[in-house]
N, C-alpha and C positions, 0 to 999 in steps of 0.2 A: 598519560595524555589527558588533559582536562576535557570535560564535556563541552560541546558548543553552548553558547550563551542562551539561545532562544528555544523555547518549546514551540511546537505547532499549536494551532488553535484548539481549545477544548472541544469545539464542534467537530473536530476530526474524529473523535470517539464515535459520535453518531454516524458520521460518514462511513467509517470502517464497519460499524455494527450493521448498518443497513445493507452494505455490500455483502457482508457475511450472511446476513439473514436471507437475502435473495438467493445466494449460491447454495446455502445449506437447506433452504426451503425447497429448492429444486431437487437437491439430492434426496431429501426426505420423501418428497412426492414420488420420485423414481423408486426408492427402496420400498415404499408402501405398495406401489403398483406391482413390483416384482413379487413381493410376498403375497399379495392378493391374487395375482395371476397363478402363482404356484399352488396356492391352497385350493383354488377352484379348478385347476387343470386335471387333477387326479393322476398326475405323472408320478410313477413309482420308481423311476430310474436311479436317482441319486442316493448315495449312502445316507444313513441316519444322521451323521454329524452335519452334513450339508443341509438337510432339512431343518435342523435346529438353527443353523446360521441364517438360513433364508427366513425362518419365522421371526428371528430376533433382529433382522436387518433394519426395520424401521426404528426400533428402540435404540439400537447402536448408533444409527445415523442421527437420530434426534438428540441423543446425549452428546455426541461429538459436535453437532451443530450448536447446541445450547452453550457448550463450552467456548466455541469459536465466536459466538455472537456476544456473550456476556463477559468473557475474560480477556480474549485476545485484543480487542480494541483498546481496553484500558492499559494492558501491558504494553502495547505498541505505543500508546501516547506517552507512557513513562520513559520510553527509550528514545524515541525519535526527537532529534534536536538539530538545530542549524545555526549557522553564524556566518556573516560576511565581514571580513576585515579588509584592510586596505589592499591586500595582495592575494587573498585566498578565500574561496568558498569552502566551508567546513561543514560536513554533515555526519551524523551518527545514526545508524539504523540497525535493525536486527532484533530478533527475539531471543533465540538461544545462543547464536553466535553473533557478536557485534562486528559491525563494519564502520570504520572511521574513514572518511574520504575527504581529502584535501585537494581542491582543484584550483591551481593558480589562475588568477584573473587574466594574466597575460596569455594563457592557453585557450581561453574561451573563444569559441567560434560563433555559436548561436545561443540565445537564451529564449526559450519558448514558454508561454503561459498557456495552460489548458484548463478547461472546466468540463467535467462530465455532468450529466443531468442531476445527479445527487449532490455534487459539489455546488452546482448552481442554486439548488434549493436551499442549501445551508450557507450560501455566501462564501464558499471556499474556492481555492484554486491550487493548481500544482505548477511549479516552475521546473523546467528541464534546462540544465546547464550542460551544453554539449561542447566537447573538444574533439580533436582529430582522433583521439584514442577512445575506444569504447569504455575501457576501464577507468578513464579519467572523467567520464561524464557523470553527472550527479542529478538527482531529482529530489525536490522537497515538496511533499504533498501535505495537505491539511493547513495551508496558509489562508488567512483571510484574503479575499479577492483583491482588496485595495493594496494590501502589503505585497502580494505577489506581483501585481502590476507595477508598483513603484520599484520593487526589487529587480524585476527583470529589465526595466528601463535603465535603472542605475547601473546594473552589471553590463548591459550592452554598451552603454556610453563609456564606461571605464575600460572595457576590453578594447573598444574601438580606439580610444585615446592612447592606450598602451601600444597597440599595433602601429599607430601613426608615429609614435615616438621611436619605434624600433627601426623604421625605414630610413 
């Protein structure tokens, strides 16, 4: 199966990196807090191996977070693609396992556009294409806001026209 024709916006890399930074920053703060609390508590109950893990928890969390902030968004950008043809919305997602999703335009019930605060800052948006089946629904994140708006309007009009023809 050929990949869909369009990539998401390159600004999506920044969006996903900021989201990961916020999440992993919180995790690092919690890990550092646990390690600092344990060190200052004088608690001698846990075995030696657990003490080592607690002491290294901020380092391990920081390393995992750095990987997720620096590598994962670029990897995700390279994989995420989308395309809309005359009769189908086609998306490809996934990091380790790929998911190809084809949603027939005739099955579309609603098309929603949404913007989180980070997306708004970067001029991005996400469209959700919903069908009666949860597995048939699709989401394309990281689109330029104008493209997302035009695409959602176009898909909604096309789906409406196809439903009217079928009655």
